[in-house]
N, C-alpha and C positions, 0 to 999 in steps of 0.2 A: 338661747336655749336655757339659761339659768332662770329666766322669768317663767318658763314653762315648769321648771322644777319647783319654784315658789308656789305656782298654782297647784301642782300635784300635792305638795305638803299641806296647803290650806284645805284642799279637798279631804285629805287624810284626817285632818282635825275634826271634820264634820260640822264646821261652822258656816258653811255656805250651802244653799239648796241646789247644788249641781254636782254632777259627777265628772264634768269636763273641767280641765285646768285652764282653759282658754281665758275665760272672763276673770277669774282671780289673777291670772298672770297679767292681763291688761290693766287691772286695777293697781297691781304692784308697780307696773311701769309708770302709770300716771303719778303714783306717790313718789317714785324716784326722780321723775322729771321735775316735780314740784320742789323736791329737796335740792336738786342741783341748780334749779332756777334761782334760788335765793342768793347764791354767791359761793365763791370758792372757799371762803373761810368756814361757813356753816357746813357745807357738804364735806369739806376736808376733816373738820373736827368730828362730824358724825361717823366718817369712815374710820378714823382712829379709834373712836369709842367702840364701834362694831367689831373691829379687828381684835382689840384688847379683850372684849367680852368673849369672842369666839375662842381665842387662845386659852383663856382661863377656864372656860367650860370644858374644852377638849382635854386639857391637862387634868382637871378634876375627874372627868369620865375615865381616863386611863387609870388613875389611882383606884377608883371605885370598882372597875371591872376586874383589875388584877387582884383586888381583895376578895372577890367572889370565888367560891370553890371551883368554879369552872364547869364547862359542859361535860356530861358523862362520857367517859372514854370506853370504847369497845375493846375487847381483848384483841380482836383482829381487825385492822383497818379495812373498810369496805373496798372492794376492788373497783378500779376505774372502769366506767362503762365503755371507754374507748380512748384511743390516743388523741391528744390535742393536735388538731390539724392547723394548717396555715391560716384558715379563716378565724379560728379561735385566737391565735396569736395576734392577728391583725386587729380583732375586736379589743383584745386586752390592751394593745398598744394605743389604740384610739382613746380608750377610757383613761389611760395613764397620762397621755399627752393633754387630753382635755382637763384633767385634774390640775396639772402643773402649769398649764398655759396662763400667762399673766405675771409670772415671776419677774419678767423684765419690763413690765409696763411702767415702772417708775420712771423710765427714760422719757416717757411722754410728758412728764411734768418737769423736765429739766429747767425750763425757763422760769418755773415757779419756785425753784430751790435757791437758797442763798449761796451755796458753794457746790454746784453740781459736779465739778471735777472730783471733789472729795466724797460727796454724799452718795452719788449714784453707785459707784462700785461697792461701797459698804452696804448700801440698802439692798442691792440686787443679789449679791452673793451671800451676805449674811442672812437675808430673808429666805433665800433658797435653801440654805443649809438648815435653818431652823424649821422650815416647813417640811422638809424631807424627814427630819428626826421626829417631828410631832406626828406626821401622817403614818410613819412606820409604827410608832408606838400605839397609835389608835387602832391600826389594823391588827397588831398583835393582841391588844386587849380585847378586841371584838372576837377574834378567833379563840381566845381563852374562854369565852362565854358561849359563843355560837359555833355550830359546826359549819364547815365550808358550804354545805348544801343549804343550810338555813340562811347564810349570808347571800348566797346566789339568788335565792327566791325572795329576798326582802327588798322593798323600795327604800327603806330607811333603817339599815342595820343598827345604827347607834340607838335608835328608839327601842327596837326590839331587844337589844342587849340590856338597856336600862330597865325595861319592864321585867326581865328575868332577874336582874340583880336587886332592884328596888321596888318593883310593883307597878301596877297600872298607872298610877299618877306620874311616875317617872317617865313612862312612855309618852304621855301627853306633853310633859315639860320638855322632853328632848325633841319632840316634833315641833313645838313652838320655837325652840332654839334652832332647828333646821330651817324654819321659815326666816328667822332673823339672819342666820348665817348666810344662806344663799341670797337673801335680799341684799346684804352688804356686797356680795360679789356682783350682783346685777347692777347695783348703783355704781360700783367701781367701773364696770364695763361701759356704762353710759358716759362716765367721766372720761375714760380713755378714748373711746371712739369719737366723742365730741371734739377732743383735742386733735385727733388725727384729721378729722374733717376741716377743722380750723387751719391746721398747718398746710393741708393740701390747697385750701382756698388762698391762703397767703402766698403760696408758691405759684398761683395762677392756674392750678389744675382743676379747681372747682369754682363755682360762682363766688364773686367777691363778697356777696351778702353774708356768706358764712364766716367772714372775718369780724363781723360786728361783735364787740365785747361790751357787756353791761358794766355799770359802775362797780358791781361786786366782783368782777373778774370773770364772769361766765360768758362764753360765746353762745348767746341764747338762740340765735338762728341755727347754728350748727347743732345745738342740743335738741331743738325741736325736730330738725330733719332726722337726726340720729334716732330719736325716740319713735318717730313715725315708721322708720325703717325696721326697728326692732318689733314694733307692734304688728307690722305686716308679716314679719318672720314668724311670730307666734301663731298666726293663722295657717301657716303652711303645713302643720302636722304636729305629731307628738314629740316627746323628748328625744326618742331614738333618731327620728328623721332630722330634726333641727340640729341635734348634736353631730350627726354625720356630716351634714352640710357645713356647719360652722367650723368644725375641726379641720375638715379638708380645705375650706377657704383659708383658714389661718395657716395651714401647712403650705399652701401655694404661696402665700405672702412671705413666709419664712424663706422659701427657696428663692423667690424673686429678690428679697433683701440681701441674701448671701451673694447672689450673682451680681447685684448692683454694687455691693461693697468691693468685690473683686474687680469689676470694671472701673470703678472710680479710682482704685489704687493704681491701676495701669494707666489711666488717662491723666490723672493728677497726682503723680508721685511726690511732688513737693508740697502738697496741701498740708496745712497745719493739722496735726492729729494729737489731741490731748492724751489718748491712750494708745499704747503700742501693742501690736499683736506678736507675741513670741512665735518663732518658727514659721513666720508667714512664707508661703501661702498654705502650708500644711493644714492648719486649723480650718480654713475655709473649704479646702478640698474634702477633708473628712466630714465636715458638717454638711456640705452639699450632698455627698454620697449618702450619708445617713438619712437626711431629710427627704431626698428623692425616694429612698427605699421605703420610708414611712408613708409618703404620699402614694406610692404604688400599692402598699398594703391596705391603705384606707379605701382606695378605689376597688381593690379586689374584694374587700369585706362588704362594701355596700356601693355597688356601681352607680345606681341611679342618684341617690342623695349626694354621694361624693362628687360625681361629675357635675351636679348642679352647682356645687361650690366652685368648681373649675370654670364653669360657664359664666358665673357671676363675675369672677375676676377678669376673664377674657372680655366680657362685655364692657366692663368699666374701662379696661385698657384700650379697646378699640374705639370707644366713645371719646376718650381723651385724645387719642391719636388723630381722630377725625376733627376734633375741635382745634388742635394745633395746626393741622393742615388748612383748615378754614381760615384761621387767623393769618396764615402766611400768604393767602391769595389776595393780591391787590384788588382794591375796589375798582369797578368799571368806571372809565372816564365819563 
């Protein structure tokens, strides 16, 4: 779904002769595929550069917007058109979860880190705290310049706020930054899902061909399959539909992972565990209840697209179970 956002921002720039984000999104996927194909060192360094640039630009934007006099304030705040219902809360939760999803994806690169037992917790929790602080500051800065209604009707509030504070050229520059920023997220998504496919293949749950690794460290077959899957997803609809499906699919995986962690703890209590969970099993119980509630809210908000995500996960699980059963059946004499 981030590739679709890249396509929408490219269309907003007016540099392509189309109003549909599909083809710019596919072109972006092809570029990210080529970048990751080169090797882990090149793609990793590019990701670090993009992330540093994104953080610097957002920090500068916060300073600039707070320096602006701000949006005109009415003497009496406008009355709300109606109370916020459960559907509105569910939609807000979906967008929030979609924004922060990926904070833990550094775990996918554990084998590529020199000291994962030390680096992973620092990167995960330090990065999460930093992102929360930065995103809250950005939202406060945007609300300082734009009204809530203007933000709600904008496809890129940062560019609209920059136009008010700095002029038309700033809007174009922030839109270009939006393309680069979301492109970095899309490239990171390809990196992460490629490694998931590689790990599943290494564990015997996907074809062994996905375990082939190029000299540069990239599992290229897994990368190609992942990119083709993402390209097919781009054709399924607009950002709203792809976001609903992907967020729900991710949420289902979170629930499954929590259930598997609980089951593994019960079946293998003596297994070596580098990190301990304080107050076990309370954190898993709380997390399961919260994530099941989120999943229910997502389905309530958008039943069709959300259930599509559930069907995808169920289909993959059934295919894997069928494959395991086939492998256990002895060949005929």
